C-alpha positions as CSV (number, residue, x, y, z in Angstrom):
1,M,166.7,370.2,70.6
2,R,166.9,366.8,71.0
3,L,163.6,366.5,68.9
4,F,165.1,369.2,66.7
5,W,168.5,367.1,65.7
6,I,166.1,363.8,65.8
7,V,163.7,365.3,63.0
8,M,166.9,366.9,61.3
9,A,168.6,363.6,60.5
10,V,165.2,361.7,59.4
11,L,164.9,364.2,56.8
12,A,168.5,364.8,55.6
13,G,168.5,360.6,55.7
14,G,165.2,360.9,53.6
15,L,166.7,363.7,50.9
16,G,169.9,361.4,50.7
17,L,168.0,358.4,50.2
18,L,166.0,360.3,47.1
19,V,169.1,361.6,45.7
20,A,170.7,357.9,46.0
21,T,167.7,356.6,44.1
22,H,166.7,359.1,41.5
23,D,167.8,357.3,38.6
24,R,164.9,354.5,39.7
25,G,162.4,356.9,40.1
26,S,160.6,355.7,42.9
27,V,161.4,355.5,47.1
28,F,159.6,352.7,49.1
29,G,157.0,352.2,46.1
30,L,156.4,355.6,46.1
31,E,157.2,358.0,43.0
32,S,160.3,360.4,43.5
33,S,158.1,363.4,43.2
34,V,155.6,362.4,45.8
35,F,158.4,361.1,48.1
36,A,159.7,364.9,48.1
37,S,156.6,366.0,48.6
38,V,156.0,364.2,51.4
39,L,159.8,365.3,52.8
40,Y,158.3,368.7,52.3
41,L,155.0,368.3,54.0
42,G,156.9,366.3,57.3
43,L,159.0,369.3,57.7
44,W,156.2,371.6,57.6
45,A,154.8,369.2,60.3
46,A,157.6,369.1,62.4
47,V,158.2,372.9,62.3
48,L,154.2,373.2,63.8
49,I,154.9,369.9,66.6
50,V,158.0,372.1,67.4
51,A,156.3,375.2,67.7
52,I,153.3,373.5,69.4
53,F,155.5,372.0,72.2
54,G,157.5,374.9,72.6
55,A,155.1,377.6,72.9
56,R,155.8,378.3,76.7
57,T,159.3,379.6,75.4
58,R,159.8,383.3,75.1
59,F,159.2,384.8,71.7
60,R,162.7,385.6,70.8
61,D,163.7,381.9,71.4
62,M,160.7,380.7,69.4
63,A,161.1,383.1,66.1
64,R,165.2,381.7,66.9
65,D,164.0,378.0,66.3
66,L,161.6,379.0,63.5
67,A,164.4,380.7,61.8
68,Y,166.8,377.3,61.7
69,W,163.7,375.2,60.6
70,L,163.6,377.7,57.8
71,L,167.1,377.5,57.2
72,I,166.5,373.5,56.9
73,L,163.5,374.1,54.7
74,L,166.1,376.0,52.3
75,V,168.8,373.4,52.3
76,L,166.8,370.7,51.6
77,M,165.0,372.2,49.0
78,T,168.3,373.3,47.2
79,G,169.7,369.9,47.8
80,Y,166.8,368.5,46.1
81,Q,166.6,371.0,42.9
82,Y,170.7,370.6,42.6
83,R,170.6,366.6,43.4
84,Y,172.0,365.8,39.4
85,E,174.8,368.8,40.2
86,L,175.6,367.2,43.4
87,Q,175.6,364.1,41.8
88,D,177.9,364.8,39.5
89,V,180.1,366.8,41.7
90,A,180.1,363.7,43.9
91,S,181.1,361.1,41.2
92,R,183.8,363.2,40.4
93,L,185.1,363.4,43.9
94,T,185.2,359.6,43.9
95,A,187.0,359.1,40.4
96,G,189.4,361.4,41.9
97,L,189.8,359.3,45.4
98,V,189.3,356.1,43.7
99,P,190.9,356.1,39.9
100,G,189.0,354.0,37.5
101,S,185.3,354.8,38.7
102,P,183.0,355.5,36.0
103,I,181.5,359.0,36.5
104,T,178.0,358.9,34.6
105,I,177.6,362.0,32.2
106,S,173.8,363.3,32.9
107,G,171.8,365.8,30.8
108,S,172.8,363.4,27.9
109,S,169.9,361.3,26.0
110,R,172.0,358.2,25.8
111,A,174.1,356.6,28.6
112,A,177.5,358.0,28.4
113,V,180.0,358.0,31.3
114,M,184.0,359.4,31.3
115,L,187.0,357.9,32.7
116,E,190.1,359.6,33.9
117,K,193.2,358.9,33.2
118,S,195.1,356.7,36.1
119,A,198.5,357.6,37.6
120,N,200.3,355.0,35.6
121,G,199.1,356.8,32.2
122,H,196.2,354.2,31.2
123,F,192.7,354.0,31.6
124,E,191.3,351.6,33.8
125,V,187.8,351.3,34.8
126,W,185.8,349.5,37.7
127,M,183.0,347.2,36.2
128,M,180.8,345.0,37.4
129,V,181.0,341.6,36.0
130,N,178.2,339.4,37.2
131,G,177.9,341.9,40.1
132,A,181.0,342.3,41.1
133,R,183.3,344.6,40.8
134,V,186.6,344.7,38.5
135,L,189.2,346.8,37.9
136,A,190.0,346.5,34.3
137,L,192.6,348.2,32.1
138,V,190.9,349.8,28.7
139,D,192.9,347.4,26.2
140,T,192.3,348.5,22.5
141,G,194.9,346.6,21.3
142,A,192.6,343.0,23.1
143,S,189.9,342.0,20.7
144,T,187.8,340.0,23.5
145,T,187.4,341.4,27.2
146,V,190.0,339.0,28.8
147,L,189.3,338.2,32.7
148,S,192.2,337.2,35.2
149,A,191.3,333.8,36.9
150,A,190.8,335.5,40.3
151,D,188.1,338.0,38.8
152,A,186.3,335.5,36.6
153,A,186.3,333.2,40.3
154,R,184.8,336.2,41.8
155,A,182.5,336.9,38.9
156,G,180.9,333.2,40.1
157,L,182.4,331.7,37.2
158,A,183.8,328.0,37.7
159,V,187.5,328.3,36.7
160,E,188.5,325.1,37.9
161,D,185.8,323.4,35.0
162,L,187.0,325.7,31.6
163,A,189.2,324.3,28.8
164,F,192.1,326.5,28.5
165,A,193.0,326.0,24.6
166,V,192.9,329.6,23.5
167,P,196.5,331.0,23.0
168,V,196.7,334.5,23.9
169,M,199.7,336.5,24.5
170,T,200.0,338.9,27.9
171,A,202.6,340.8,29.7
172,N,203.8,337.5,31.0
173,G,204.4,335.9,27.7
174,R,202.4,333.2,25.5
175,A,199.6,331.8,27.7
176,L,196.4,329.7,27.3
177,A,192.9,331.1,28.2
178,A,189.5,329.4,28.4
179,R,186.0,330.8,26.3
180,A,183.4,331.9,29.0
181,K,180.4,334.2,29.1
182,V,179.1,336.2,31.8
183,E,175.6,337.3,32.6
184,T,176.0,340.8,32.9
185,L,178.7,343.5,32.4
186,K,177.7,346.7,33.6
187,I,180.2,349.9,33.4
188,G,178.0,352.9,35.1
189,P,174.4,352.9,33.3
190,I,176.1,350.9,30.4
191,E,175.4,347.1,30.5
192,R,175.8,344.3,28.1
193,S,173.9,340.7,28.8
194,G,175.7,337.7,27.6
195,V,178.9,338.9,27.0
196,P,181.9,336.6,25.1
197,V,185.0,336.8,27.4
198,L,188.3,335.0,27.9
199,V,189.7,334.1,31.4
200,A,193.1,333.7,31.5
201,Q,195.4,331.1,33.5
202,E,195.7,331.2,37.0
203,G,198.8,333.6,37.4
204,R,199.2,334.6,33.8
205,L,197.0,337.6,34.1
206,E,197.9,340.8,36.7
207,Q,194.8,342.7,35.6
208,S,191.6,341.9,33.7
209,L,191.1,343.6,30.7
210,L,188.2,345.3,28.8
211,G,188.7,344.7,24.7
212,M,187.5,345.9,21.3
213,Q,184.6,343.9,21.7
214,F,183.0,345.8,24.6
215,L,184.0,348.8,23.0
216,A,182.8,348.2,19.8
217,S,179.2,347.6,20.5
218,L,178.9,351.1,22.0
219,S,178.0,353.8,19.7
220,G,181.0,356.0,20.4
221,F,184.2,356.1,22.6
222,E,186.6,359.0,22.5
223,I,189.8,360.1,24.0
224,R,190.4,363.5,25.0
225,G,193.1,364.5,26.6
226,D,193.6,362.7,29.6
227,R,189.2,361.5,29.4
228,L,188.2,358.6,28.0
229,F,184.1,359.2,27.5
230,L,182.2,355.9,26.4
231,T,178.4,356.4,24.8
232,D,176.1,354.0,24.5
């Protein structure tokens, strides 16, 4: 039974890794299809090994163990065949638990994400700025993406070296911002490089803003009820 659970854990971990990295097309340098075949063959090899070492057991016990393995095989194959649907379900659960999480829309020829409206009545999105997670408010009234000083520092910008000379209006009133550029700005599978942004003075902007400059670079964005769709 200890061998049974060890092998099951290894195979389940391999399946999880396969699902998590399906967008890359490879796992540990192997193509996803090849890695899936390795898991499949590994399962049957484990069945044979357990059967050999358990040959001294009664036929009834052996048949029960074989049924366990067949059930595991069925679960693994089902999980792999429905990996995209399972990933969509996981994304929707994440969006419900973590507001602002972009949900990747599969089955589209273009990169597309969906955002659920937050409890505050606005659309918020967790975006990656230079590899740092930043929660931004989607603001169609802002011409440029504006980062708070804290978010800019988290993204690796030297805020103390910026020249704050651009007048902007914030929820706290009139303030000065500085022009800067981020190497990457990513929302789900949608990514832009060399994006010009503004950085607000420290304490003048509570939350970063995703402005029209980014939205206008998309092929389209649409609000349907409580959902915002972004299509690259």
